N, C-alpha and C positions, 0 to 999 in steps of 0.2 A: 125408707125413711132414714134420714141421717140422724145420727145421735148428736144431741146438743153439744156445742163446743163451750168449754168452760172459760171463764175469764183468766187470762194469762197463758192460755194454751199457745204453744209456738206453731206458726204456720208459715207456709210460703205461698205468695200470691204472684201470678204471672204479671210481669211489668213493674212490680214493686219490691220483690225480694222477700227476705225474712221479716216477720212481724209477730205481734202478740195480739190475741183476740181480746177485745174489750167487751163485746156483747154479741150474742148469737141471735139475730132477728128472724131466723127461718130461712127465707129466700136469700137474704143478705147477711153479711157478717161485718161488724165494725172492727177494723184492725188498726192497731198502732204500729207505724214504722218510724222509729226514732222519734222525731219531734212532730211527725205528721200523723193524722188519723184519717182513714178512708173507709167508706162503705163499699164492700166488695161483693160481687156476685158469688153466691155460695159454691157454684160449680168451678170457680177459679181458685178456691182455697184448698190447699194441700196440707194436711196435718203432718207436723214434724215433731218427733219426740224431743221434749226439752230435757234439761239436765236432771230435774226432779224425777221425771218419769224414767229416765235412763237408770238413775240411781236405784229407784224402787224395783225396777225389772232386772237389775243386775247386768245391763247392757254396757259393754265397753267399746269405745270407738278407737280409731287409730290415734295413738299418742302424738304422732307428727301433726295430724290435722288438728287436734285439740290444742296443742301448745302453740302451733302457728296462729290459730285463731285468737287465742288469749294474748299472744304477743301483739297481734294487730290492735286488739282492743286497748291494751296498755299504751301503745305508741300513740294512737289517736287521742286517748284521754290526756296524756302528757302534753302533747302538742297543742291541743285545743286550749289548754290553760296557760301554758308557759311559752309556747313557741320554741321549745328546746331543740327540735330536730329540723329547724329551718335550714336551708342551704346557704348559710352564711360563710364567707371565706375568712372569717375572723373569729377568734374564740370569744365566746359570749361571757359576759360578767353578770354577777348577781343582781346589780342594780338595773341592768338593761332588761333582764328577764322579769324583774319585779315590775318595771314600767309597762312592759307588755302585758303581764297579768293584770295589773291595775286598770289599764285602759280597756282590756277585754272583758272586765267583770260584768259590765252591762253593755248592750248594743241596741240602738245606736249610742255612740260615745261622744262626749263633748269634754275635751281636756286641754288645758294649757300646761305644757311641759317646759319648765323654766330651769332646766339643769345648767350647771356651770359649764363654761366653754371647755371643750375637750373631753367630755364624758361619753361621746358616741351618739349624738342625736340621730345620725343617719342609720346607725345600727338599731336603735330603738324603734325608728320608723319602719325599717325593713322587717324586724321581727313582727311588729304589729300587722303590717300589710301582708306578710307571708302567712301568718296564722289565719288572717281573714280569707286569703285566697284559698287555703286548704280547706276552709269551712264553706266555701262557695258564696262568700259575702262580699267579694271585691271584683265586681264586673267593671265599675266606672271609678276612676280615681283622677282627681285634679290636684296638682301640687303647684302652689303659688309661692315664688321666692324671688329674691333680688336677681336682677339680670346676670350678675356675675356668677351666680351659683346655679344656673339653669343646667348647664352642661354637667357640672358635678353631680347634681341630683340624679340625672339620667344615668351617668356612667357608674356611680356607686350602687344604685339599685340593681343595675344590670350586672355588674361584675362581682357584687357581693351576694346578691340574693336571686339572680336570674329573674328579676322582675323588669319586664320590657315596657318602656313608655316612649311616647312621641313628644318631641319638643314643639311647642307652639310656634308656628311661623306665619306672621301676618300675611304674607304673599299667598299662603295656601288656604286662607280663610276668606272665602268669598260667598256671595249669594248662592252660587251653584254648587260649591264643593261640599257643603254640609260637613265642615271640619270637625265640629264638636260631637256629632253623632257617629262619624266614621272613625274616630280615634278615641277609644274608650279609656285610655290611660295617658294623661298629658302632664307634662311639666311646662309651666309657662312663667314668664316674667310678670310679676305683679305690676312693675313700673310700666310695662307695655299695655297690659290689659286694663289698667285702671282708667285710661284715657279712652273715651268712646270715639271710634274712628271707623267710618264706612259700615256702621251697624254691627261691629263685632260683639259688643256687649249684648246687644239685643238678641243676636244669634246664640250667644252663650247662655243667656237667661232662658231662651226658649228650647234649649236642648234637653235631652233626657236628664233626669236627676243623677247626682253623683253620690255614690256609696260613701265615699270619703273625699272630703276637701282638707288637704294638709297645707298649712301656711308656715313657711320658715321665715325667721326674723319678723315674727308677728307684731312686734312693737311698732312697725310701720303702719299698722292699722290704728291710727291715732285719732282721737277726737278731742278738740279743745272747747272749753266752755264758751269762749268768745268767738274764735275763728271757725268753729264747727268741725265736722269730720273731714279727714283727708279722703282723697279720691279712692285710695285703696280700701279704706273702711266702708265707703259707700258701695263699692262693688261687692264686697262680701255680704254687706247687709242686704243688697238687692237679691243676691242668690238665696239667702236665708228667707227673705220675705216671699220670694216666689216658690218656696218649697222645693228648691233644687238641691238641697243638701241633706243627706241622711245623717252623716256623722262628720264631725269637725275636730281637727287636732291642730293646735298652735304650738310652735316651737319658738322660744326666744329666751336668751339669757338675761335680758333686762325688760321684764314685763311692766315694771312701774317706772314711768319717766319723770317722776316728781310731782305729778298732779293726780290726786285721787279721781278726778272726773275722767281723765283719759284711761286710767287703769280699770275703772268700774265699766266704762264703755266697751273696753276690750272684752271683759268678762261677759258683758251683756250679749255680745254676739254669739257666745257659746251657750250661755244659760240665761235667756231673758226672763225666765220665770223666777230666778233667784238673785239676780244682780241688775242694778240700774245706777246710773251716774247721779241721779237726783235724790237717792236715799243715802243716809249717813253710812259711812264706811264701816263703822264699828258694828252696826246692826247686821252687816252682811258677812262679817269675818267668820261667823260660825258655818257659813256654807262653803268656805274656801277649800276645805279637804275634799269636797265633791267635784272640784273643777281644776285644781292646780296642784302639779307635782313639781317638787324642786329637790334635786340632789347636788351636793357640793362635793368637791374633790376630797374634802377631809372626812367624809363619811361613807365613801365607797370602798369596796374591798374585793378581793379575789374570792374564789369558792371556799377558801379555808378561813376567811375572816381577816386576812392580812390586809392592811391599808395599801392601796395602790399607789398613791401619790406621796412623794416626799416634799418637804418644804424646798423652796427655791434657794439656790445659793446666789445672793445678789452682791455684786462686787463693783462699787463705783470707782472709776479711775479719774484722775485729773491731769491736765496738761496746761501749759502756758503758751501764749502767743509769741512767735518770733518778733523781732523788731519790725519787719516789713508787714506782718499781719496786724500788729498793734497800730501801725500808722494807717493802715487801710480802714480798720474798724473804727478808729477814732475819727477819721474823715467821714466814714459812712454815717456815724452817729450824729455828727454835725449836720450832714446833709439831711438826715430824717428829722432832726429838730427844726431846721429851717423850713422844711416842707410842712410840718405840723403847724408852724406859725403862720405860713402862707395859707393853709387850709382854714385856719381860724379867722384870718382876715376875709377870705372869700365867703365863708358861711354858706348856708343853704345847701342845695343839691351839689354844686360844684365843689364846695368845701368837703362834704361827705365823700365825693368821688376821689378827691386827692388823698384823703385819709385811707380809703380802701387800698389804693396803690401802695402807699407807704407801709401799711401793715403787711401786705404781701411781700414787700421787699425785706421787711424785718424777718419774716419767717424764712425766706430763702437764705438770708445772711446767717441765721442761727444754724443752718445746715453746713455750709461750706463757703469759702470764697469762691470756688468754682460755680456754685449755684447762683449766687447773686451777680457774679461777673457776667454769666451768660445773659441774665436779664438786663443788666446795664447796657451790654452791647446791643441788645435788641431794641432798647429804648433809643439809644443814640442813632441807630440805623433809621428809626422812624421819627426822628425829632421834628421834621418838617411836615409830617402828615397829620391832618386835623382829625380828631376823633371826638365824638359827642361824649360828655360826662356820663350820659345814661348807660354807656357801654360797661363801665366799671360796676355799676350797680346791678346790671343785668348779669354779669359774670358772677358777682358775689351771690346773687339769689341762686344762680344755677349751682354754684359751689356748695351752698347750704343744702340744696335739694339732693345733690350727689352724695354728700355726707350722710344725709338722712336715710338714703337708699343703700348705704354701705359700699358706694363706688369710690373708695378712698383714694385710689390711684388717680383717677380722673379729677377728683376734687383737688388734690395736691398740684396736678398739672395746671389747674386754673390759676394758682398763685403765679405761676410762671407767665401766663397770659395777661393777668392783671397788671403784674409789675411792668409789662412791656407796653401797656396801653399809652398811646400818644395823648397825654392830658398834662398840661403844664403843671409842674409841681412847685415851681418858683421862677422868678423872673429870669435868672441866669442859669437855668438848668443845664444847658448845653455845655457850659464851661465846667460845671460841677461834674457832669457825666464823664467828660474827657479826663479830668483829674483823677476821678475815682477809678476809671479803667486803667489809667496808667499806674496808679498805685496798686491796683489788684494784680496787674501783670508783673509786678516786682516781687510778688510772692511765689518763689520757685517751688517750695514744698510747704504744704499745710501741715502744721505740727499735730493736729488731731489725727489726720491720716497716717503720719509717721508713727504716732503712738499706737494706733490700732494695729498696724503691720508688726510693730515691735511686740505687742501683746500676743498676736497670733503666732509669732515665732517661738513663744514659750509653750504653746499648746501642742498636743499631739493628736487632736481630735478634729472631726469635721466642725465647720463653724458656719452658722447662719448669720448673715449681717443684714440689718434693716436700715434703710434711709427713706426719707420722704420724697426726695427729688432726684430726677434722672441725671442731672449734671454731677451731683455728688456720687451717684451710682457709677457713672462712667469714670470719674476720677479714681474711685477706689478700685474698680476693675483694672484700670491701668496699672496701679501700683501693685496689685496682687499678681497680675500676669508677669510684671517685670521681676517680682521676687520669686514666684513659685511656678511660673509657666502657665501658658493659656490652657493647657489640657486639664488643669486643676481647678478651673474657675468657670462658674455659670451664673446666670442671672435670670431674674423674673421682673417684668414690669408690664403695664397694660398695653403697650405698644408692640411688645415682643421684639423690640430692637433697642440697642444701646448705641447712641451716636457719640462720636468724638472719643472713642476708646484709643489710647495711644499704645501701640505695640512696642516690643523691645527695640526694634529697628528705627523708632522714631516716627513712623508713619501713623496717622490717625485713620481709624476705620469704623465701620458700623457693624456691630455684632448682631446677629439675628437668632432667635431661639424661641420655640414655642413653649408657652408656660408649662404645659404638661410634660414636655420632653425634659425641661430643666429640672422639674421636681422629681421625675423618675431617675434621672442621673444622679441627683443628690441622695435620694433614698437608697439607691443601689450601691452608692459609695464609689461611683466612677469619677465623680468630681469631689473635691474636699471642701470647697468654698462655694456658697451661694449668696450672692448679693441681690437683695430684693427691695423693691418699693413696697408701698402698702398693698399692691396687687396680690401679694401672698399673705396679707394680714388676715383674710378670712377664706375659708373653703379649701385650703391646701394642707395636707398632712405632711410634716417634714421630719418626723421623730424617728424614723427607722434606723438611721445611722448617726444621729446627731443629737447632742444634749447641751451644746454651747451656743448662746445667742449673744451678739454684740449690737447694742443700739449705737449706730454711727451718729445719729442725731436724736434729739428728744422732742417729739411733736408737741404741739400746744394743747392737744387734747389727750389727757392721760388714758382714756379708754383705748387708744390706739396701742399704747404699750401693753396693756392687757391682752389685746387681741394678738399682738406679735408674739408674746410669750406662749399663747395658746397654740401656736403652730408646733411647739416642741413638748410643752407640758400638757400632754393629752394621753388618752388611752392608747397603749402600746409602747410608751416610753419605759425603758428599763433602767435608766440612770437618773440620778438627781440632776435637775436642769440648772446650768450655770448661766446667769445673766450679767453681762458686763455692760456698763454704760460709761461714757466719756463726757466730762464737763470742764469747762474753764472757770474756776472759782471767781474770776474777776468780772464775769459777765452777769448782766441782769437775769438772763434765762437760768443760769446756775443758781442764783439767789432764790428765784421764784421756785425752782424745783426743790431746793432744800427746804423751803417753807411748806411746799406741798407734801413732801415726804413726812415732815413732822406732823402735819394735820392728818394725813392718812393714818399714821401710827396712832394718833390720839383718838380717831374715829374707831379704829379696830379695838383699842383698849376699852373704849366706852362700851362697845358691843359685847366684848368678852366679859365685862363685869355685869352686864345686864342679862346675859343668857346662860342657861344651865348647860347647854351643849354648844359652845362657841365654835365658830367656823370663820373662814375668810369670806367676808361679804363685800369685798372691794368692788366686784363687778356690779352688784346691785346698787351700791351707794353711787358709783360713777354714773350708772344709768339713769339715776334720779337727778343728776345735775346737768342743766342745759350747757351745751358746749360753748356758748357765748360767754359764760362766766370765766372760763379759762382763757379764751381768746382775748377778752378785754383786759385781763390781768397781764398777760404777756405783752400786749400792745402798748400799754401805758406804764408799765413798770419802770422803763428808763427815764420817765419824767419825774419820779418821786425821789426826793432827797433821801440820802441814807439814813438820817436820824429819824425819819418818819416812816421808813419802809415797812417795819413790822406792823405798826398801827394801820397803815393804809392796806397791807395785805389782809389782815384779819377782817377789816371792814368789807373789802371787795369780795372775799370768799365766805362771807357769813352764812350763805345759804348752802354751802358745800359741807354736807355731813352735820347739819345743825340738829337740834333736838327733835324737830319734827321728822327729819329724814331718818334718824336713828329709831325713833318710835315706829315709824312705818315699816322699816326693815324688820324690826323685831316682830311686828304684827304679821307680816307676810311669812317669814320664816317659821314663826311659831304656830301658824294655822294651816299651812299647806301640807299635803301629803309628802312623805319622804321615805326613802329606803332606810331600813335599820336591820343590819345583818343579824343581830341577836334575835330579833322577832321573826325573821324570815328563814333563818338557816335550817331549822328543822323541816320546813315545808319545801325547801328548795330541792328539786330533783337532782340527784347525783348521776346524771346520765348525759351522754352526748352522742354525736353521730356514730362512733364505733359501736354503740349498743344496738344499732340497726343491723349489723353484720349477721348475727345468728338468725334473726328473722328472715333476712334475705336469702340466706343459705337454706333455711328450712322451706321457704316458699318455692325455691328452685327445685329442691329435691322432691318436693310434693308434686311438681310438674314434670318429673322424670328428667330433670336436667342435672348435669354434673358441674356444680360451681367450682372454680379454682381460686383459692385464696392464697396469694403469695405476698409476704411482707405488707399485709393490710390492703392489698389491691385485689379486687374481685373481678373475675372474667367469667362469662357465661353466654350460652346461646338463649335467646329469648323464647319463653314458652309461647305456643301458638295462641293461647287464650288471652295473652297480653298485647297482641298484635293489632287489636281493633282501632287503636289511636294511631293516626298517620305519623305522629312524631316518634313512635317507637321504632327503634332500630332492630335488625334481625340478630345482631350479636353485639355484645359489649366487652371491651377489653380494658383491663387495669383501672376499673372504677374505684375510687377512693372514698374514705369516710373521715379524712383528715382535713380540718378547716385551715391548717397552716401551710398547705401546699403553695409554693410561691411561683411555680412555673405559669407562664402567661395564659395558658388555656386550661388551668386547673379546674375552674368552675364547670367546664364541660364534663369533667370526669368525677365531679363531686356529687355523691348521692345523699339525699335527704328528702324529708317530706316536701312535696312540691315538685320533685323530679317525676316525670311521667312513669318511669319504670317502677319507682317505689310506690307511687299512688296506685298503679295497676296491682301491685302485689297486695297492697293493703285492701283494696276493694274486693279482690278474690278472697283473701283470708277472712274478712268480716262476713262474707256470705257463706262460709262453710257451716255445715249443720252439726258436725261433731261436738259433743259436749262432755263426755265422761271417758277417762282413759286411766290405764295403769302406767306408772313410771317405775323403773327399777329403783329398789330402795337405796342403793348406794348413792343415788343422786337426789332423791326426793325423801327427806327425813320424815315428813308427816303429811297427812292429807291437806290439800288446800282447796277450799271452795272459792270460786271467783264470782264477784257480785258487780253488777252495774247499778249505780245510784243515779237516778234521773228525776225530772220533774214531770208530774202528771199533766200540768198545764201545758198546752201546746200553742196557745196564742203567743204572739211575740216570740216565735220559734227560735230566732237567732240568739236570744238570751238563754235558751234552755240547754245547759251543758249536761254532759254525761260523764260521770267519773267512774273509774274502775278501781276496785279494791280486792285484795286477796285476804282470806281468813285461814290461818294455819292452825290445825288442831293438834295440840301437843299431848304427849302421853300422860302428863300430870293434870289433864282436864282443862287447861288454859286455852283460850283462843286469842291468837295474836293477829291483829289486823295490819296488813301490808298495804301501803299506798301503791299506786300504780307503778311508780319507778322501781320500788323495791320488789314488786311482783315481777317486773320485767327482768331485773337483775337475776332473780331466782330462776326464771325460765331460761335465761341465756346461759346459765351455768350447766344446763342439762346437756349431756353429750349425745352425739348422733346415735350411739349404741343404745342409750336409754329410751330413745324414741322409736325403737323398732316395735313392730305390731305385736300385741299381746292377745291372749284368748278373748273371745267376744262375750264372755260371761264371767262374773265374779261374785264373790259373796259379800263384798263391802268391807268396811273397817268398823270395828266396835267403837272407834272414837267419833264416828260420824252417824248421827241419827237425825230424824225429821226435826226433833226439838232443837238439837244442836245446830242444825242448819238455820232455823229460825232465829236462834240467839245470835249466830254469826252475822246474818243479814242485819239484824238490829244494830250490832256493833259497827258494821260497815256504814250504816246510815248515821249513826252518832258521830263517827269519825269525819264523815263528809260535811256534816253541819258544823262541826267544830273548825273545819278548815277555813271558814270565812266565805266559802262559795254561797251564792244566793240561790235558795230554792223556795218556791212558793208552796207547792204540794209535793214534797219529796217521797220517793218510793224506791224499792230495790227489786231486782230480779236476778235470780241465780243463772250465771252464764255457763259455768263449767265446774266440773269436779275432777281433781287430779288425786289419784291414790298411789301410794308406794306399793310395790309388789315384791 
């Protein structure tokens, strides 16, 4: 007859591992294994001595086994909460760790992360996904993003976190291929998937549920009160309605596009129980902290609380036209005015079509003579070809759609196409075009380009230059090559080629360069100048060697300026970013930009006065302003008399940053969750990947291996018991724990949680039975009891975390609770000599008694509850006891 097993008794059960008895039913025993409870056959249950029993009997186990086991407990506890030990190739920042912790507080999760541009959303996403993967909660992942960012998401998750994904390919998705079930982690273009084609949405909806659906640039999931939801919104809504989404995370820097209906509709996709577009927004604001996170550059810090981002150095420059340029632009202005008069005469669809062409020509002209000249030549070449006026409207609609989807380079290219549409702009257009082209060809050198090259000659830094149009890009490339040499210059645009670049020998050529190659060259410092169109305005980091940006032209949408600056003013930038712009004060565009700058400063002042913790909210305010507000102002500004210009501007831009917008921004910022270093600094673990080294060394020694650590690089032969996974290699050479390794294949050598060899070591260590050990007194000053704090509730198991604490018993009778990371630091300080085997029996310490152990357990529980972690029915168990000898 077997003796009854007491509740809490430590046991091992074949097929399940170590667990704790919950109830002895005679023939069967109910055992808890982490967050799972099973009823086990009594014959399969093996009794294991727990820490209390070992303490009471005076049993001492191998110090190496006990310390290795507790190190594994600490590492698992830290990583499950913060994701600190993820295999990221970039140093982690407090706000990124905080976002990870916030999102992982409860699971499934529904969050809108609306951080300012440049704060590392890919890193935040990678931390979250890595932590979920290590907890076994990320089997299926679907990432939806703009088409231009698909490859970037795949590349960064792979190279930064070793998270492998497949790119959705429409050709691979057919009735017989079962794409969605055979590819468990997918990155897909929202623009592609939103359109039903050959049953692909049906196959997506009918596939297995996704553990996580992550949407980047989630403001594209828009719903309008009159026009209804966008196709992207409908797609995500269909996935949600069909119960194909367990958790959903949205990323966007502009969550509110000016209409509460659209914003609340977006939130309703995440939390339909708390948000809806038909309810008053003020009633729903109290729920915002449960769904929306927003961090700004002004409130993020490093691990020491030092602000990461410095204010921009903005330096406007002016220039004046040469006589030839002035003649050309005066003639072009007359041409535009005549064209507008002709459009007004036509009226209707044809009149609107003419206006669209003229507006595109204005935009090109504001960039450079070269840009408008290329379009004028194209028009003249097609002067006798008939084109329907519907074509210009079709292209305009396509351009608006491209801008909405973030394809800014393609959107700018449409200006060139619209400007060349063969649609009569006036009765004598052919004569006008001939005269304009002749006048444009008289401009030998553009003074703006000369001024830019002269400015660059004063600088000794790398320079990033942005322009909207490829003709301007080619002109600037030609001048930079002539002055600094072709080896110093590269470029980025959507076509990956620059036509009409003039070489020093006078010949014109077409340069070709992949976007990724150009970015790598610039970041590595092998080229000094990078001339980019809006193709680099999103999704490319260019801050590694550069902190100077020049706006070659000023787009009609101010949001593009913000996105351009975000390529340099982002996480990883170590210098204060210098932004230089060029304007001709005599132009209408310059006057409009001067007024816009004044209004932006007025908006910022109003926000600073209204908020206790002011910050730069420029991106949010811009995101709430429809782009057509700015387009209309620039398009019609030239028609307004100077004496009425200020009044006209104020009227036309009345909705930009008005009282309603400012009030909405205040409500959003004031109610969403945000990182605060002062509140989080004490909780933030002060550990990183190098703190895994002692654990890995101990694990290898435990398996009779001899690890070699040289300059932070670990080499070893793999223990046989870790070889069960086919990914494990027999031997590892020069493995590193340094995130800042810059060699191309450094991730292959980077060890962290998520690497198969580290995960194998953790699994073995957590299954060790040793609980009590002696440590030499020169290394361990006082006894330490180790406790696991857990939730007795096992339903909704993915939300049930386990935290680890140490309790140090001092000679003065005090008990000091050590959080998991401090306990890990203490154990890591133990030398190999101190972990040598000690006698198997001991008399204990007078500082540690049963009552003191109970008291220490209560303090550990109290500390866990005060940490903010959510427990329904919290409890503690004694994991191990370390005694100085």
